N, C-alpha and C positions, 0 to 999 in steps of 0.2 A: 478333742474327740474326733475332729475331722480326719486326723491321721489314722485312727482306728478303722475308719471306713476305707481309706486308701490301702491300708495293710490287708484288709479282708478282700478287697478287689484284686490285689496282686496275688494273694494266696489262691483265689479262685482261678485266675488266669494260669497260674503255675500248675494247679491241679489239672486243668484242661490240657495243658502242654504235656504233663505226665501221661495222661491217657493217650494222647496222640503218639507220643514216643513209644509207648508200649505196643500200640498197633503197628508202628513202623518196625519195631524190633521183631515182632512176630512175622512180618512180611520178609524180613531179612534172616529169618531163622536158619535157613539152609546155607547162607553165605558165610564167608570167613571174616566177618566184621568182629573185631575183638571187643572185649568188655571195656577196655580203656577208651577205645574209639567211641563206643556208645555213650560213655559218661562224658567225654569231651564234647561230643555233639550236643548233648543235653545241656551242658553248662553254657556253651556258646549261645544256644537258643534262649536260654533263660536270661542271660545278661543282656542280650539284645532286646528281649521283650521288656525287661525292666527299664532299659533306657528309653524305649519307645513309649512305655507307659508314663515315665517321668516327663517326657516331652509333651505328651498330651495333657498331663495334669498341670504342667506349667502353663500351657495354653489356656486351660480351664481355670487358672489361678487357684488350684488346690494345693500347690506347693510354691515356695518362694524361689526367686531366682538363685539365691544362695544354695538352697537344697538341690536345685537342678544342676548347678555347677559342681557340687560335690559328687553327685551321681555320675555326671558326664566325665569328670576327672577319673573316677573309679573305672568307668567303662573303657576310657582311652588307655588307662594304665594296664588294665587286664588284657585288652586287645594287643597292646605292645608286647606284653610278656608272652602272649600266645604266638605272636608272629616270630619272636625270638626263639621260642621253643620249637616251632615248626622248622625254622631254618637250621637250627642245631640238629634236630632229628634227621632232616634230609641230608645234612652234611655227613652225619655218622653213617648213613647207608651207602653213600658214595665212596667213602674211604675205606 
């Protein structure tokens, strides 16, 4: 049942992030920022937020070190894929 509280806290944090992203999107309304860029920025922010929350919950002993390791491996893996995609994308624009 402790995990249900953790899930609810994460959902609440993500809801707050959604509201902030909506405000930022409205500020950028006149700019040329594309939908894919908005989605990517939102995803990057969410995964970093999840990793930060996981680190805090580990410190608070709400999750086990094994759970934190799984979250960290997922974060590092996704970050690596994002870096590869960014390099591939920029290489395509140069060529």
